[in-house]
N, C-alpha and C positions, 0 to 999 in steps of 0.2 A: 591569548589571542584574542583581538575583539571579534565578537558574532555579528552574524547579522539581526540578530533579536536585537544586539545594542547598538546596532548602526539603525536598525527601523523605531526606536524609541526615542532615539534622538531628533532624527526626523520627523516624529511626529507620525507614522505610516506604517502601514503593514510589512510582513516580513513577504509575501508575495510582491509587494510595490518594489519594495527594495532588488528583488531578484530581477523583475522586468527592466529596471534600471541598467543592473551591474550586463544583462543582455540585451543590453539596445531594446527592449519591445518598445511598438509601435503603440500613440495610444497613449503615452504618460503625459500627463500635463506640466506644463512647463516649470511653472512656482514647485512643484511636488518632487519633480527631474532636477532642480538645484537643492531644494534642501535635501534631498537624499543625497545628491555628490559633495556638498558640507560638510554630512555627519560623515561620510566617509575619510574625507583629507583630514578632518580634525580628530577623530580618532583612527585616524594611520591604518583603518580597515584591510585588508591582503587580500583578496579573493583567489583561495585555491589554485594556481596555474593549472596544477592535475584535475581538478573539476571540469575546468574551461576544457582544457584537451577534449575529455571527455564526453562534453555536451557537446563540444562543434564538431564530435566521431559519432554523434548520437548513441551513445553507451547506453544500453537498456541491461541492467543488471537491477533483480533483486534480495533481497536480504531474506530469509524464513529461518526462524531461531524458533526451535522446539523441544518442547520440557522433556520428551525422553522418547528417544527416537524407535527404543525397543519396544514400544506400547504397540502394536497395531491398531488402536483407534486411530494413531497419527497417520497412518499409510494411506486411508482415504483423502482426507483433508490435505495431505500432500499433492496427491495425487492430480485434485479436483481443482488447484491453486497452479500446478506447474501447466496445466494445461489453458488454465486463463492467460497465463503468463506467455504461453507457447504461441495464443495467437493473437497476443499482442506482441508477436516477434524479440522478448524480453529471457533473459535467461536467467537461472535462478542460481545464487550459493547458498545448501543449505548447512544448518549449522546446530549441534545438539548439546544442548545444555545439561541433560539428565541431573534437572533440578539441582543443579549446581547455582548458587550466586555468581561465586567466581570466576564458574566458566562460561555461563551467561554472558558474563561483563566484557571478560576475553574477545566474545564473537561478536559481540557489539560493537567492540576497538576497532577488532578487523572489517569490521563490515564500513566503521565510520571513514574510515582512513581509503577504504577502497571507492568511497565514494557512491557508492548504491542507489539506485532513483525513489527506492521504497524500501520498509521494513513491515515485515506482519510477524509477528510474534507470541507465543503463550508463555505470558511471563512465569519467574518460578518464586515473585513474591508481589503481592499485590500493591507494594507499598514502596517498591523497589522505583529509582527515578533514573535507571540507566537510558532511557532512552531521551530521556530530556536534553540529549546531547545533539540530537538527530531534527526533535523542532527547534532546536534553537536555529540550526542551520536552514529549516525551512524543509527539510525531510519527511514524507508523510510517514508513517506509522501506524498499525492497525493492529490490536490485539483480539486474539483468538480464543474461546475456549475457559477465560481467566481474564479480570478486568483489571484494571490500574484505577487504584482510586482515586491517586492525587496530579493526575496528568490528563490533559483534554487531546485526546486522540479516535477515532473510529474502536468500537469492539465491537466483536460478534460474537454472543453468547448463547446457551442453550437452557432453557427454563430449568434448572435443575432441581429446586423445589418441587417443581410439577412433576418431573420424573419421579423423586424419591417416595414422591407421597401417591403416587399412583401404584409403585411398588408394592409398598408396604401396605398400605388399603387393602390391596389383591391379596396378599397375605391374609389378614385379616378376615376378609371374608370366607374366608377357605375353612375358619375357623383356626389360627393360630392366633393366641395369646401372648406368646412368650417368644417375641422374634429378634435375635441381634440383630445390631447391628456393625459392620465394620468401616468407619468412617474414615475420611481421607484428612489427613491435616486443616487446621483449623485458620491457617493464617491465609489460604487457597479460599479461595469465592468458590470452587468447586466444592470444596471440601465442608465448606459451615452449609452452601445451600441444599448437599444431597441431607447431610444431616436434618435439619430443619424442614425437608419435605419427611423425612422420616417421624421426629419427634410432631409431626402437626398431625400426620396419621393415625399417630398413638392417641394422641389427645382428642381426638375428634371424633374417636369410638370407645372414649370414655375407658381404656386399660391404662396401666400402671405405667407412667414413664420411668423407667426403672436404669439408672443408671451403669447398673452394673453389666447389664446386656448392649454397652455400647462400648465398644473399642473402638484408638486410633492408630490408623494406620498412616504409612507415606506413601500409597500408593503404587507400592513396589510390591512384586509376589509372594516375597518372604516374608511380608509382613502380614500379609493375607493368611498363612499358613500358621503363621506363632497367633495373633489374636483367633483365629476358629478355632485351634486347641486350648486358648485360655475359655473360649464360652461354653464350648463340648464339653470342657472339664468341671463346669461350672455343678454343683449341688443340684441345683434345678435348670438345667440346662436348657436353653432355648429349642422350642420345636423349629425353627424357620431360622434362615440367617436372610440378611440384606448386606450383600457386598458393594461398598460404592465405584468400584472400576474395575476391568476385566481382568488385569494382572493379580487386584488381590483375590478375584472371584478364582482363576486359576488356583493360586495359593490355599483359600478354604477349602475347594474339591479335592487338591490333596491331603489335607490336614483330616478331612471327613474319610475317604478312602484306607488312610492311613491307620484310622480308628477304629476301623470295621464296620462303619455305619454303612447303611443306606441311603439313596434318595429316592424317592422322598416320604419312604416308611419311617426311617429314624430322624430324619431333619430333612426340610426342605430347604434349596436355596434359590433367590433370585438374586443377579449381579444387573449392573450399571454398564452397560457398553453392549451391545449386539454385535458380532461378529461373526464370519464366515462360519467360523466352527461350530456355534455355539448349536445347530442344531444334528450336529453329527455325535457330541456326547451322548455317550449312555447314564440318564433319560438326559433327552435335549432339555437344553437352558435356557426357564423363563428368562429375558433379558429387557432393559430397559435402552432401546433402539435409539441413538443421535444421528441427526441428519446430515452426517458427516460430509457428504460429499454438497450441500447446498452450505453447510457453513462457511468450505473451503473457496465455494462462488462467489457467496458474500465477501469475504476477506478482501479476495483478489479485486473484484470489482470496486468496492472502495477505495484499495488503495490507486487503483489506475484512475480513479473517478480524481482524487487529491493529486493526482502526478500533473493531473491535466487542469483541472481548478484550484490554484495554491490557496484560494482564500475560502474554500466550502468549509461550512461548520460542521464537526466532529459529528457524528451519529452511534447509535450504540442497535444493535439489530440483536433481538433475543429470539432464538430456534425454539419452534416445540419438539418432544421429544415424544414416545409411543411405548408402549407395552406391547412385548413381543409374548403371548403365555404358553408354554410349551408345557412340556412332566413334569420336571424339576420342582416344579414350588406342588406338585401332587395336586395339579386342575383334572388330569384326563383319570384321579383318581376318585377325586371328588365331586364331578362336575353330573352327576347325574342327580345330587342332591343340592348343586348350588348354583344358583341364577346367575343370567350370563350378567357381566359389568359393562 
């Protein structure tokens, strides 16, 4: 089936211009309109009748594909996006890929068939090209939390390197020299960025970068549990653990409790992601807070900008996290002799 992109290339114009001709928009140069119509005829392009009918009815539906809906981190992001969509009188189709590429592809295929006006996605792999079909049809896509490496589209990210550096550096300033890391998968920008921040803090403070203290998880609770057990069973166990997301933090906390260890007197812990339950833990959890509401707002607003301005250049927004210091890192116990940072 001929795509809008192929018609645009044959006519020497943008996809947005082809869309304007198909929808009989005014202010299109006559010569340009003729070239587009000739390309449409030559390539035998047939616009989707379903799509045209939806546009005439003013269909206003967005697709949102979340990497793991069981992760409470995404709840605030989803709420923020839905609020913006509602303000624009758009509905939203929510899909959960569960970190599974095949599941993600199935959802995207359905969203494409439904002719959604745009898509917001946290991709399961930065090398994935599953969203190319939307871009080929002039449907805008915004990537959140993780970036695509090989597609030109809007991205809204968090400075993972900065967040992990601040968390690790704080533990070092509290006197910890053997700090375990439970990192995320290396094929995701979030996994690599948080490991990079950890390693930068270790090197900057002239500590030994010991790979035995680095375990790779999958952002799921079970991997946090098993990796924490491995760290704590080392002959020279770490005095502190930094976990790269909230579900792995929960797993690590369970492992610490199952081993009968105390926090922070036996092992300190800092997590990436600050959630509503973090202050309720005993002791309260020190965590890197992500600006989830702001992330969702940026993603939704960028998507609507692209819907209204079809030829807009894509942008990348990088938001800053913040370290929320509580007692799980040992700060309250040590603060009388540790300067503020």
